[in-house]
N, C-alpha and C positions, 0 to 999 in steps of 0.2 A: 436353420432358420433363425432370424434375429429375434431379439426380445423386445417387448413393449416396455420402454423405460420412461418413468416419470422423473423429471428433474425439478427440484425445488429451488427457485431463485434464478436470477439472470445476470449475476455479476460476471467478472472475467473468468473465474474458475468454472462456473456452471456452463457458460457459453463454450469455453474451450473443450470441456469434457463432452458436451453435446455434439460438437463437430467430430471428435474422435469416435464416439459411439455410433453416430450415424454413418460415418465412413465404414465402420465395421459391419454395417448391415442391420443395425437395430432401428426400431421405430421410436423416435425420441420426441417427447413433448415437454416443453419448459413451462412451468407455472410461476409467474411473477406476481407478488401481492400488490406492487405499486402500479401506477398508471403507465409508467415508462420503464423500459428495461435498463440494465446497467448496474443495478445495486448501488453501491457507494459511488460509482462512476456515472451517476446520472447528470443531467444538464438542467440548468435553470435559465429561463429567458424572461426579460422584462424590458420594455421601453427601447427595444433595439439593441440591448446588451445581451451577451451570452456568457454564461459562467459554467465551468466544470465544477460540480459540487464536491467532488472527491479528489482523486489523484490529479495532479497538475504537472508532475515531473515525468518525462519519458526518458528513462535510463535503460541500459542493457539492450540496445537495439538488436543485438545478435539473438537474444531469446525470442523476440517477436519474429525475426527472420526464420528462425528454426521452427517456430510454430507454423507459420504459413507455408514453409517448405514441405512440411508433412502432408500438405494437401496440393502440392505442385503449384503453389502460389507465391507471390511476393507481397510484402506490405504495400508497395506502391500500386498494386492492383486494387487497393481499397482506400488508401489515404496518402496524402502528400506530407513528407517529413522534411523539416528544416533543422539543421544544427545551429544551436544558439551561440552567438558570440557577442558579448560575453555570456558565459553559462549562467552566472549569477554574481551578485554583489553582496558583501557582508559588511554591515555597519557596526562599528564599535563605539561611536560617539559622533558628535557634530563634526561634519567634514572629515571624519576619520573612518575610512573604509578600505577594504581590499577587494579588488575585482578579480574574479576567477575567469580566465579566458578559455579559449577552445582548444588549446594544445598544452601538453605537459611542459614543453619548452618555455612557453609564455608564463605558465604558472610557476616554474622554477625561478624565473626572473623576478616575479612578484614576491616570492618567498625570500629571495636573496636580499631584496630591498629592506625587508622587515628584520631579518636575522642573518647577518653575514655567515656563510658556510652552510646555511640551511638547504640550499639547492642541491648540494651533493648528497646530503642526508635524505632529502625528499626523493631523489632519483633511486637511491638504495631501497628506501621504504616502498617505492612504487614497483620496483623489481620483485620484491616479496609479494606485494599485493597482486601483481599480474600472475605470479606463480599460483597463488591461492585461488585467483579467479579461474584459472584454467582447470584446477582440480575441482573446485566447487561447482561452477556454473556449467562446465562442460561434462561433468561426470556425477559428482555426489548428489546434487539436488534432483537429479533424474532417477533417484532410487526411492522406493515407496515407503520407507520408514517401517518396514515389517520386522527387521532384525538388526541387532547391534552390529552384526557382521558386515552389514552394508558399508559401514564406516571404515572397515579394515581393508585397505588396499596398500599396495607397495608404496604409492605416493603419499597416502595419509599417514602411514607409520612414521615417515620423516617429519610430519607436521604435528605430532602428538602434543608436543610442548605448547603449541599455539592454541590448543583447546583449553589449557589450564592457565595460560596467561590471559591478559585482557587487552582490548584496544587501547584503553587509557594508559596502561603500563608501557606498552610498546611505543606509543606516540610520545609520552613524557620522558622516556629514556633517551630519546633522540633530539627532541625539540624543547627549547626553553621559553620561547615567545608565546605568551598566553593567547594571542590572536591566532597564531598558526596552529596551536594546539586545538583551539575551538573549531577551526575549519576542518582539521583532520578528524576530529571526533564527531563532527556533525553528521556525516552520512549514515552512521549506525543508528541514528534516531529513526531512520526508516525501518529499522528492524524492531523498534519498539522497546528498547532497553537503554539503561545508562551505559555509557562507554566503559565504566568501571565494572560492569557486570556482563559485558559482551566479549566472548572469546576472541583472542587476537586473530584467529583464523579469518574472522569476518572483515579483515582489512581489504578483502576482495571488493567491498563496497567503495573503497577509495579508488580502486582501479576503475570501477564503473563510473565514478565521478570524474577523476582527472584523466584517466586513460582513454575512455570511450566518449565521454562528453554528455551534454544535455541537449535533448532534441525537443521540438514542438511539432505535433501533428496539426496541420492546417485545420482550422475550425475546432481545435481542442481535442482533449483525450476522448471525448465522446465519439469522435469520428473513428477511433479504434474500436470502440464498442459496436458502432454501426457496421464497421467492416467485418467484424467477427460474426455479427448477426447475419449479414448478407451471405457470408460463407456458410454458416449453419443452415440457412434456408436453401441455399444451393444444394446442400447435401441431404435435404429432405426433413430437417428439423422443423417442428411446429412450435411457435412461441406464442404464449397467451399471457396477456397482462390483466390486471385487476382480478387475479386469481389467488385468494388467500388460502393457503393450505392449513387446515385446522387440526388435522389428525392423521397419524400414520397407523394403519390397521395391520395387525400381525395375526396370522392364522397358521397354526401348526408350526410355529417357530419361524415362519417366513413373512417378510413384508409383502403384503398382497394388494394393498390399495391405499389411496389417500382420500381424505375428505376435503373437497375444495368448495368454498362458499356453500357448505351444507350438502354438497352432492358427492356421493361415493364414486371414485374412479379407480377401476382395477388396473394393476400394473404387474408385470413380471419382476420388475426390479425398480428400486427407488434410490435415487441419488440426490443428496441435499448439499447445495452450495450455500444454503442459508446459515445463519449463526449456529454453530455446533450445539451449544448448550440449549438454545431454543428448540432446535430440531429434536433433541432427546425429550424435551417436555411434551412433544406431540405423541410420544409413546407412553403406554402404561409404565408405571414406575419399575416394574419387574424386568422390563426390556431395556432399561437404560444402563449403559456400561460405565458411565461416570456419575458419581454422586454429587450432590450440592457441595459437600465438603471438599471434594476434589477440585471443583471449579474455584471455590473460595480461596484455596491455597495457591492457585496459579498466579504467576506474574503476568498481568495483562499490559499490553501496549497502551499508550495514552488514549484518552478521548481528545476532543478538540472543540474549541469555540471558534466558529467560522463566521465571517461577515462577507457578504457579496454586495459590493458597493458600486453604484453608478456615479461617476464624477462628471460635472459640467465643464471640465477643462482637461487639458493634458497635464499629467503629473510629471514633475521634473526630478532630476537627480536620483532616479531609480532605474533598475533594469527589469526585464521580464520577470526574473526571480530575484527577490531581495530579502536577505535575512537580517534581523535586527538583534544583534548580540551586544547591545549597549548596556546590558545589566548582567548580574551575576549568573552565569551558566549553571554553576554547581548548586546554587540556592534553588533555582527553579527546578532542577532535576530532583532535588530532595523533596520538593513540594509535590512532585508527581509520584515518586516511587517510595520514599521513606516515610514521610508523614503526610499522607494525602490531604491537600487543602487547596483552596483557591490561591494562586501565586500572588505574592505581594507585588513583585515587579517581573512580569513575564517576558521571556524571549518571545518573539513572534516572527512570522514569515508573511511576506506580501508578494502576490503575483499580479502582474499587470500584462495579461496576454495580449491586450490591444497594442502593446509596444512592438509586437512581432506580427500580429495578425489583425489587419484592419477590419476583418469580417465580424469581430466580436463586439464592436461598439460603434455608435454613430460617429460621424466625422467630427473631429475636434473634441471628442469626449474620451473618457478613459474607464475601462472596466478594471476594478480592483478586488482581489480576493485576499482576505487577511485571516491568518490562522494562529491561534494560541494553543499549544499543547497543554492538556490538563490531565489530572488523575481521573480515571473512570470512577463513576459512582458518586460524584459530588452533587450537592443540591444545586439544581439549575433553575433559576427564576429570572424573569425578564429584567428585573432591576439590576441584577448582577451583570447580565449581558451588556446592558447599557453603560454601566459603570466601567466595564473593561473596554468598551468601544472608545469612551472618552479618554481612558488611560493611555491606550496605544496610539490614538490619534494625536494626543498632545505630544507624545514622544516622537511620533512620525514627523510632525510639523517641525519640531525642534531639530531633530537629527538631519532631516533632508532640507531644512532651511526654506520652508514655504508654507503657505496657508492652504489647507484643503477642506477643513470641516464645513466652511460656508459654501462649498461647491458640491456637497453631497445631494444628488437628485433623489436617491432612494438607497435604502440598505435593507437586506434580509439577513437574518441570523439563523444559525444551525448549531445545536449544541447537544449535550448529553441526552436530554429528553427526546430529541429528534432522532438520534441514533437508535434509541430504544424503540420509539414508535414506528419509524420508517424501516428499520433493518432488524428489529428484534435483537439488537446487539446487547450482549451480556454487560451489564453496568454501563452501557453507553460507550463502550470502547470503540475507537475509530479504526484500529489497525490489527486487531486480533491478539494472539498470544505473543509475548516478547520472545525473542530468540536468545535466551540465556543458555548457559551450558546444560542445565537440567531440563531445558525445554527445546532441545535440538534433535532433529531427525527422529529416530525411533522412540524418543521420550515425549513426543507430541501426541495428541489424540489421534487415534488410528483412522485411516481411510476407510476401513471396513468395520462394521459393527461386529463385536465379539459375541453378541447375544441374539442377534436377529439375522437370519439368512437373507440375502438379496437386499440388504440395506447398506449403502455406502455414503461417504462424506467427502467433500472437497472444499478448498478455500483456505482462508488465512489462519484458522484455528488448528488446521492439521498441517501436514508436510507440503512444501518445505517451509512455509511461514508467511509473514506479512509482505505486502508489496505487489505491484501489478505483474512483473515478470514471474515471481513465485506462484502467483495465482494461475497463470497460463500453464506453468509446469505442473501444478497440483491437478489441473484438469486432465492433463496427459497421463499423469501417474495413476489416477483413479480409473480412467478408462482402460488403461493397460491391465490393471488389477482385475477389473470386471471381465475383460476378455479372457484373461487367464482362468478365472473361475468358470466361465462359460464352456471352456474347452475341457475342463476336468469332469 
């Protein structure tokens, strides 16, 4: 007979885990503290505009396909996907940009224009990246991080050197052009660490970028959340919102109940997809497996300052995804990781989903999302947010050669304090724990509590790490671990 499972949080990892647990015959109830499901992948609507509040890039479509296939479904049963061409544009200055199109052949041509001979090097680099992708995404990331031996396979032994080199070293040993270097180092920012601290093995992210391409789910990433929610409910999962979990009760060494909005709710098993550090604060101190000192020593992925902007005109000279690398990449990285401070001249990213999807803005208008990566834990006050909006808008106007500030209908901001209040995020981080060498696989916080029976964790602070595809995988891994425990 199945267990009564209480799931804390309704982000990608929690919803994925819920599907697997319900499929295995458990009675699953999801408790979400916010008014809407989705965790960081919530949606914001105003004045006919629709914004994804969190993830906006759809990479690794094969991971989504594998997830839905586990339930005899296809992504297209739940949402419509479009491959973007161009995938994105990268600005390096006024009228100075490189466009990344939808095939490796086209990207090779763009590289060759910038640096003669680079297309041959890129093809070789991508061959290695594909090989790493096949090892990582089709095998390694589907291991639960229980033992170091999970990393030891015939294939990985041949890649051991790539765990001790870095993305930065590998890229810079082949390419000289600083623009091409920036483009090749950019995808690992999704892993939440500096390219100089990220193992070279993670070049599989470059294959995800150039080899598989960038997609857009119609009506935004939230349509993926809605799709997984519909699947979960088909499987019998109950999802409750406005349910703040205040405490996890442990009796005789076992997690036996949660306190939700002041009410005690019994459960045979508790799974948290909420912030790992926060979840442990719901336990008495003696039941926490990681100390405050442990968390303080960890390298966290960045936080972010986000602006959701409705424009009263169409924005020119940008693509659906546009990166602004018109300032010093290295300096901004140091201001995030080495000496945490508000960046003097930040890199930023802009998304204009209405370029692809007419449903997200009124006719003739544009929906814009702007993101500045930041060190977690900085002082976050309204005046600083406003200062940075002016800073990036000034650069945006200059680099894209147009006036936009006078066309802002409204803007909403989201920053460190909001990550803390809405998601209980440790120091307001946006992406979880960085995937550095010492925070990879079995070296990450565990899926299963070592101190409390029947208490499990999932999401970006545990295995496999930051990002939407890893979150889906994390949900599968923890559900598999739970089922294994149930059989013993």
